[in-house]
C-alpha positions as CSV (number, residue, x, y, z in Angstrom):
1,M,-27.8,27.5,-5.4
2,K,-28.1,28.1,-1.7
3,Q,-26.0,31.3,-2.1
4,F,-28.3,32.4,-4.9
5,I,-31.4,31.8,-2.9
6,S,-29.9,33.5,0.1
7,A,-28.9,36.5,-1.9
8,T,-32.3,36.7,-3.5
9,F,-34.0,36.5,-0.2
10,S,-31.8,39.2,1.2
11,V,-32.6,41.5,-1.8
12,L,-36.3,40.9,-1.2
13,I,-36.0,41.7,2.5
14,L,-34.2,44.9,1.6
15,L,-36.8,45.8,-0.9
16,L,-39.6,45.1,1.5
17,S,-37.8,47.1,4.2
18,G,-37.5,50.0,1.8
19,V,-41.2,49.8,0.9
20,Q,-42.1,49.6,4.6
21,C,-39.7,52.5,5.4
22,T,-41.2,54.6,2.6
23,F,-44.7,53.8,3.8
24,F,-43.8,54.6,7.4
25,E,-42.3,57.9,6.4
26,K,-45.4,58.8,4.4
27,R,-47.5,57.7,7.3
28,L,-45.4,59.9,9.6
29,N,-45.8,62.8,7.3
30,R,-49.5,62.3,7.2
31,D,-49.6,62.1,11.0
32,D,-47.4,65.2,11.2
33,N,-50.0,67.1,9.1
34,S,-52.9,65.7,11.1
35,I,-51.4,66.7,14.5
36,Y,-52.2,70.3,13.7
37,Q,-55.9,69.5,14.3
38,L,-55.3,69.5,18.0
39,D,-57.5,69.9,21.1
40,L,-56.3,71.8,24.2
41,V,-53.7,69.3,25.5
42,G,-52.0,69.1,22.1
43,I,-52.1,72.9,21.7
44,Q,-50.4,73.3,25.1
45,K,-47.9,70.7,24.2
46,R,-47.1,72.5,21.0
47,G,-46.9,75.7,23.0
48,S,-49.0,77.9,20.8
49,I,-52.6,78.5,19.7
50,R,-53.2,79.6,16.1
51,A,-55.9,82.2,15.7
52,A,-57.5,83.5,12.5
53,V,-57.9,87.3,12.7
54,D,-59.0,90.2,10.5
55,N,-56.4,92.9,9.7
56,N,-58.5,96.0,10.2
57,S,-58.8,99.1,12.5
58,T,-60.4,97.3,15.4
59,S,-59.1,93.7,15.2
60,Y,-55.3,93.5,14.6
61,Y,-52.8,96.0,13.3
62,I,-49.4,97.6,14.0
63,Y,-49.1,101.1,15.5
64,R,-45.6,102.6,16.1
65,G,-44.1,99.1,16.1
66,R,-46.6,97.8,18.6
67,R,-49.3,95.2,17.9
68,M,-52.8,96.5,18.7
69,G,-56.4,95.6,18.3
70,Y,-59.5,94.3,20.1
71,E,-59.0,90.7,19.2
72,F,-55.2,91.0,19.6
73,E,-55.6,92.0,23.2
74,L,-58.2,89.4,24.0
75,L,-56.2,86.6,22.4
76,R,-53.0,87.7,24.1
77,D,-54.9,87.4,27.5
78,L,-56.4,84.0,26.4
79,G,-52.9,82.8,25.6
80,K,-51.6,83.7,29.0
81,N,-54.6,81.9,30.5
82,L,-53.9,78.7,28.6
83,G,-50.1,79.0,29.1
84,V,-49.3,79.2,25.4
85,Q,-48.2,81.8,22.8
86,V,-50.6,83.1,20.2
87,E,-49.8,82.8,16.5
88,F,-51.9,85.3,14.6
89,V,-53.0,84.2,11.1
90,I,-54.5,86.9,9.0
91,V,-57.3,85.6,6.8
92,S,-58.6,87.1,3.6
93,D,-62.3,86.5,4.3
94,I,-64.6,84.5,6.6
95,Q,-64.8,81.5,4.3
96,D,-61.0,81.4,4.3
97,A,-61.1,81.4,8.1
98,F,-63.5,78.4,8.2
99,G,-61.3,76.6,5.6
100,K,-58.2,77.1,7.7
101,L,-60.0,75.9,10.8
102,D,-61.2,72.8,9.0
103,E,-57.6,72.1,7.7
104,G,-56.1,72.5,11.1
105,K,-54.1,75.6,10.1
106,V,-55.8,77.6,12.9
107,D,-57.4,76.5,16.2
108,V,-59.8,79.3,16.7
109,I,-61.5,82.0,14.6
110,A,-61.3,85.2,16.6
111,M,-63.8,87.3,14.6
112,N,-67.3,88.6,15.3
113,L,-69.2,85.6,14.1
114,E,-73.0,85.3,14.1
115,P,-74.0,81.6,14.3
116,S,-76.0,80.2,11.4
117,V,-77.1,76.7,10.4
118,D,-74.4,76.4,7.8
119,R,-71.7,77.7,10.1
120,S,-72.8,75.4,12.9
121,R,-72.2,72.4,10.6
122,K,-68.6,73.5,10.3
123,A,-67.7,74.5,13.8
124,E,-68.6,74.9,17.4
125,F,-69.3,78.4,18.7
126,T,-68.0,79.8,22.0
127,H,-70.2,81.6,24.5
128,Y,-71.0,85.1,23.2
129,L,-68.5,87.9,23.6
130,G,-71.1,90.6,23.2
131,T,-74.0,91.8,21.0
132,M,-73.9,93.4,17.6
133,S,-76.3,94.8,15.1
134,T,-75.7,95.0,11.4
135,L,-76.1,98.4,9.6
136,V,-76.5,99.6,6.0
137,I,-73.9,102.3,5.3
138,G,-74.3,105.1,2.8
139,K,-73.8,108.8,2.4
140,K,-75.8,110.8,5.0
141,P,-79.0,112.3,3.6
142,V,-79.7,116.0,4.2
143,E,-83.1,115.6,5.8
144,K,-83.7,112.3,7.4
145,P,-82.3,108.8,8.0
146,V,-82.3,106.3,5.2
147,T,-85.3,104.0,4.7
148,W,-85.4,100.7,2.8
149,E,-87.6,102.2,0.2
150,E,-85.0,104.8,-0.6
151,L,-82.6,102.1,-1.7
152,G,-84.8,101.6,-4.8
153,Q,-83.0,99.5,-7.4
154,D,-79.5,100.3,-6.1
155,T,-76.8,97.7,-5.4
156,I,-75.6,96.9,-1.9
157,H,-72.1,95.5,-1.8
158,V,-71.3,93.1,1.0
159,R,-68.2,91.1,2.0
160,K,-68.0,87.5,0.9
161,G,-68.5,84.9,3.6
162,T,-70.7,87.0,5.8
163,V,-74.4,86.5,6.6
164,Y,-75.2,89.9,5.2
165,D,-76.3,88.7,1.7
166,K,-78.9,86.3,3.2
167,Q,-80.2,88.9,5.6
168,L,-80.6,91.5,2.9
169,N,-82.2,89.1,0.5
170,D,-84.7,88.0,3.2
171,I,-85.6,91.7,3.8
172,R,-85.9,92.5,0.1
173,D,-88.2,89.6,-0.5
174,S,-90.3,90.2,2.6
175,L,-90.8,93.9,1.8
176,G,-91.1,93.4,-2.0
177,L,-88.2,95.7,-2.7
178,K,-85.9,95.7,-5.8
179,F,-82.4,96.4,-4.6
180,T,-79.6,94.1,-5.6
181,V,-77.0,92.4,-3.3
182,M,-73.5,92.0,-4.7
183,V,-71.0,89.8,-2.9
184,S,-67.4,91.2,-2.9
185,D,-64.0,89.9,-2.0
186,V,-63.3,93.3,-0.5
187,H,-63.1,93.8,3.2
188,E,-65.9,95.8,5.0
189,E,-63.6,98.7,5.8
190,M,-62.5,99.0,2.2
191,L,-66.2,98.9,1.1
192,I,-66.9,101.7,3.5
193,D,-63.9,103.6,2.0
194,Q,-65.5,103.1,-1.4
195,V,-68.9,104.5,-0.2
196,A,-67.1,107.5,1.3
197,E,-65.3,108.2,-2.0
198,G,-68.5,107.8,-4.0
199,E,-67.4,104.6,-5.9
200,I,-70.3,102.6,-4.6
201,K,-73.5,103.7,-2.9
202,W,-74.2,101.2,-0.1
203,T,-72.5,98.5,2.0
204,V,-73.1,96.7,5.2
205,A,-71.0,96.3,8.3
206,D,-71.2,95.4,12.0
207,R,-72.2,98.3,14.2
208,N,-68.7,98.6,15.8
209,I,-66.9,98.9,12.5
210,A,-69.5,101.3,11.2
211,K,-69.3,103.6,14.2
212,S,-65.6,103.5,14.2
213,N,-65.4,104.5,10.5
214,Q,-67.9,107.3,11.0
215,T,-65.1,109.0,13.0
216,Y,-63.1,109.2,9.8
217,Y,-66.1,109.9,7.6
218,P,-68.6,112.0,9.5
219,D,-70.9,112.3,6.4
220,L,-71.7,108.6,6.4
221,D,-75.1,107.4,7.5
222,A,-75.4,104.2,9.5
223,T,-78.9,104.2,10.9
224,L,-80.7,101.6,8.8
225,K,-80.5,98.3,10.6
226,V,-80.2,95.0,8.7
227,S,-80.5,93.0,11.9
228,E,-81.3,93.8,15.5
229,D,-78.7,93.1,18.3
230,G,-77.6,89.6,18.1
231,T,-74.8,87.7,19.9
232,V,-71.3,87.4,18.4
233,H,-69.0,84.5,19.0
234,W,-65.6,82.9,18.2
235,A,-65.5,79.4,16.7
236,V,-63.4,76.3,17.2
237,R,-63.3,72.9,15.5
238,K,-65.9,70.3,16.4
239,N,-63.2,68.0,17.5
240,S,-61.8,70.5,20.1
241,P,-64.2,70.2,23.1
242,Q,-61.5,70.8,25.7
243,L,-60.4,74.0,23.9
244,L,-64.1,75.1,23.6
245,N,-64.6,74.6,27.4
246,A,-61.4,76.4,28.3
247,I,-62.3,79.4,26.1
248,N,-65.8,79.5,27.6
249,T,-64.4,79.4,31.1
250,W,-62.1,82.2,30.3
251,L,-64.9,84.2,28.7
252,L,-67.1,83.9,31.8
253,E,-64.4,85.4,33.9
254,K,-63.2,88.1,31.5
255,K,-66.6,89.4,30.6
256,K,-66.9,90.8,34.1
257,R,-64.3,93.5,33.6
258,F,-61.4,92.8,31.2
259,I,-63.5,92.5,27.9
260,P,-65.5,95.6,28.6
261,E,-62.3,97.6,29.2
262,V,-60.7,96.4,26.0
263,Y,-64.0,97.1,24.1
264,A,-64.1,100.6,25.5
265,K,-60.5,101.2,24.4
266,Y,-61.2,100.3,20.7
267,F,-64.9,101.2,20.2
268,L,-65.8,103.9,22.7
269,S,-62.6,105.9,22.3
270,S,-63.0,106.3,18.6
271,R,-61.0,109.6,18.3
272,N,-57.9,107.9,19.7
273,N,-58.5,104.9,17.4
274,Y,-58.8,107.3,14.5
275,Y,-55.3,108.8,15.1
276,R,-53.8,105.3,15.6
277,V,-55.3,103.9,12.4
278,N,-54.6,107.0,10.2
279,S,-51.1,107.6,11.5
280,P,-48.3,107.1,8.9
281,F,-46.8,104.7,11.5
282,S,-49.8,102.4,11.3
283,S,-49.9,99.3,9.1
284,L,-53.3,100.4,8.0
285,G,-52.6,104.1,7.4
286,G,-49.0,104.4,6.2
287,N,-47.1,101.1,6.2
288,R,-44.3,102.6,8.4
289,I,-43.1,101.2,11.7
290,S,-41.1,104.1,13.0
291,V,-39.4,107.4,12.1
292,F,-36.2,105.3,11.8
293,D,-37.4,102.9,9.1
294,E,-34.9,104.1,6.4
295,L,-32.0,104.0,8.9
296,I,-33.0,100.6,10.0
297,Q,-33.3,99.4,6.4
298,K,-29.8,100.7,5.5
299,N,-28.3,99.0,8.5
300,A,-30.2,95.8,7.9
301,Q,-28.7,95.5,4.4
302,E,-25.2,95.5,6.0
303,L,-26.3,92.8,8.3
304,G,-28.1,90.8,5.6
305,W,-31.4,90.7,7.6
306,D,-34.9,91.5,6.6
307,W,-35.2,95.1,7.9
308,R,-38.4,94.2,9.7
309,L,-36.5,91.7,11.9
310,L,-34.0,94.4,12.9
311,A,-37.0,96.7,13.5
312,A,-38.5,94.1,15.8
313,L,-35.2,93.9,17.8
314,V,-35.1,97.7,18.1
315,Y,-38.7,97.9,19.3
316,K,-38.0,95.1,21.8
317,E,-34.9,96.9,23.1
318,S,-36.0,100.5,23.2
319,G,-39.5,101.0,21.8
320,F,-37.7,103.3,19.3
321,D,-36.8,105.7,22.1
322,T,-33.3,107.1,21.5
323,S,-33.0,108.3,25.1
324,A,-34.0,105.0,26.7
325,V,-31.7,103.8,29.5
326,S,-32.1,100.4,31.2
327,Y,-31.7,99.8,34.9
328,A,-28.3,98.1,34.1
329,G,-27.1,101.2,32.1
330,A,-27.7,100.0,28.5
331,E,-28.4,103.0,26.2
332,G,-29.8,104.0,22.9
333,L,-32.1,102.4,20.3
334,L,-30.3,99.0,20.6
335,Q,-29.6,99.3,24.3
336,L,-25.9,98.7,24.3
337,M,-23.9,98.5,27.5
338,P,-21.1,101.0,28.1
339,V,-18.3,98.3,27.4
340,T,-20.1,97.3,24.1
341,L,-20.5,101.0,23.1
342,E,-16.8,101.5,23.5
343,R,-15.9,98.2,21.8
344,F,-17.9,98.9,18.7
345,G,-17.1,102.6,18.4
346,V,-20.3,104.3,19.6
347,T,-19.4,107.7,21.2
348,D,-23.0,109.1,21.4
349,P,-25.5,106.3,22.3
350,N,-28.4,108.7,21.9
351,D,-27.6,109.3,18.2
352,P,-29.8,106.9,16.3
353,G,-27.3,106.4,13.5
354,E,-24.4,105.6,15.9
355,S,-26.5,103.4,18.1
356,L,-27.8,101.3,15.1
357,Q,-24.3,101.1,13.6
358,G,-22.8,99.9,16.9
359,G,-25.6,97.4,17.4
360,V,-25.2,96.0,13.9
361,R,-21.4,95.6,14.4
362,Y,-22.2,93.7,17.5
363,L,-24.7,91.5,15.7
364,Q,-22.2,90.9,12.9
365,Y,-19.7,89.8,15.5
366,L,-22.2,87.4,17.0
367,D,-23.1,86.1,13.5
368,K,-19.5,85.3,12.8
369,F,-19.2,83.7,16.2
370,W,-22.1,81.3,15.5
371,M,-21.5,80.8,11.8
372,E,-19.6,77.5,12.0
373,R,-21.6,76.1,14.9
374,V,-25.0,76.9,13.3
375,P,-24.7,77.1,9.5
376,E,-28.4,77.5,8.8
377,T,-29.3,81.2,8.7
378,A,-32.8,81.0,10.2
379,E,-31.6,78.9,13.1
380,R,-28.5,81.0,13.6
381,V,-30.5,84.2,14.0
382,K,-32.1,82.7,17.2
383,F,-28.7,82.0,18.7
384,I,-27.6,85.6,17.8
385,L,-30.7,87.1,19.4
386,A,-30.3,85.1,22.6
387,S,-26.6,86.0,22.7
388,Y,-27.5,89.7,22.3
389,N,-29.8,89.4,25.3
390,V,-28.0,87.2,27.8
391,G,-24.4,87.1,26.4
392,Q,-22.8,84.6,24.0
393,G,-21.0,82.8,26.9
394,H,-24.3,81.7,28.4
395,V,-25.7,80.5,25.0
396,E,-22.4,78.7,24.3
397,D,-22.8,77.0,27.7
398,A,-26.2,75.7,26.6
399,W,-24.7,74.6,23.3
400,R,-22.0,72.6,25.2
401,L,-24.7,71.0,27.4
402,A,-26.7,70.0,24.3
403,M,-23.5,68.4,22.9
404,K,-22.8,66.6,26.1
405,Y,-26.3,65.1,26.2
406,G,-26.3,64.1,22.6
407,K,-28.7,66.7,21.3
408,N,-28.7,68.5,18.0
409,T,-26.4,71.5,18.7
410,Q,-27.6,73.2,15.4
411,S,-31.2,73.2,16.7
412,W,-32.4,76.3,18.7
413,K,-35.2,74.2,20.1
414,E,-32.8,71.7,21.7
415,V,-30.1,74.2,22.8
416,S,-32.7,76.5,24.3
417,F,-33.9,73.6,26.4
418,F,-30.5,73.7,28.2
419,L,-30.5,77.5,28.2
420,N,-33.7,77.3,30.2
421,L,-31.8,75.1,32.7
422,K,-29.0,77.6,33.4
423,S,-30.7,78.6,36.6
424,D,-30.6,75.0,37.9
425,P,-27.4,74.2,39.9
426,D,-27.4,70.7,38.5
427,Y,-26.5,72.3,35.2
428,Y,-24.8,75.6,35.8
429,R,-22.3,73.9,38.1
430,D,-21.4,71.4,35.4
431,P,-17.7,71.6,34.7
432,I,-18.3,72.3,31.0
433,V,-20.3,75.4,31.9
434,K,-18.0,78.4,31.8
435,S,-20.2,81.3,32.5
436,G,-22.2,80.0,35.5
437,Y,-25.7,80.9,36.5
438,A,-28.1,82.7,34.2
439,K,-31.8,83.4,33.9
440,G,-31.8,81.6,30.6
441,H,-35.6,81.5,30.3
442,I,-35.6,85.2,29.9
443,A,-33.4,85.0,26.8
444,V,-35.5,82.1,25.4
445,N,-38.6,84.3,25.9
446,Y,-36.8,87.2,24.4
447,V,-36.1,85.3,21.2
448,R,-39.7,84.1,21.0
449,D,-41.1,87.6,21.5
450,I,-38.9,89.2,18.8
451,L,-39.7,86.5,16.3
452,A,-43.4,86.7,17.0
453,L,-43.2,90.5,16.5
454,Y,-41.2,90.0,13.3
455,D,-43.9,87.6,12.1
456,S,-46.5,90.3,12.7
457,Y,-44.4,92.9,10.9
458,R,-44.0,90.6,7.9
459,S,-47.7,90.0,7.8
460,L,-48.8,93.6,8.1
461,I,-45.9,95.8,6.8
462,S,-44.7,95.6,3.2
463,P,-41.0,95.0,2.6
């Protein structure tokens, strides 16, 4: 009887423990999801700030493999100021941006936002970045600028989630006009394209976007103001006061010189912007990264990589310059050292085909080297990239150190911790370290930069 009671009690304990463990795991999962709603300290601990951005000709795009855009350059500088990387999250519309902010999927909305009562309930706004007016855009009349009366009973198409529909309805009602406002899922720039092509008659956009697009479409009229100059801002969650304060401090400093310079680059040099945006090597104009796309795609197939990852590596190494030579003597698109060129059969490093083939053979060698140690492909790619940069011996040293200290040797995060320490004599003089001193942090940053660029390519360039 005692044995039965004891066994029953043990089963109950195990069941209760199982329930508690399951509950704890669910609680952990819930906490894991909630930690994305972070303020500044949490963001800095995570090491990245997530920013909602537009994919258009002034905000964020790819040109000849390089990330560009007004918000892109501002956010990159903000990230340096906060000591974190920037993760760019492209949003479909402004409502989507506020939804992602509320869910914790982004930490800041880096778009030209005009504060409103409804938006102020959802978020806190930063100090203003500048001023902006809103304009009606249509085909340019022959004689004189457009007036409100000339719109008659026409339809004005506006982007969903903006304040344009309310502004237009207020004007229509106050002037007793009869035009119709239609809200669209289509972006402002696409609506402007439709106006230029005669598919719709009218749309509305910020002055900067309107003026930029007039460079491409000189027959557009953008003289009729929906609103006078108002301030535009970024937005953060209401539970992020530290982040808000940090961004405001950064803005006060950068508005003196940096922000005006970046503004001039994208909005006052419209001709240059026109060539960038309409280039076949723009994510907006032609969906190409470089003149070597087809060659990169062919070699990526042999490697088993997404071609955009290999393109990110090529850009990082040479900027797609076949004649590039580093201070150390590395040559070609994939910047191979002379000994590596010889080892993998490259006789002419300036030939893009040879350089890519040699680089891919080297990457295949590294893949084979790390295959058993790091079976998971996505993690192994990080080890391969680091080895490509600093040499497999140094990365293997970090792998050994991770093993010595009981860390997960299949995790790049844990192994890269020790690679960062390879400039510390307490670690590079350890007997298990075979390759000695290295500036391991450079390789860690190298991997991070390539993967960030790859993430942008995946977001902006079709497969």
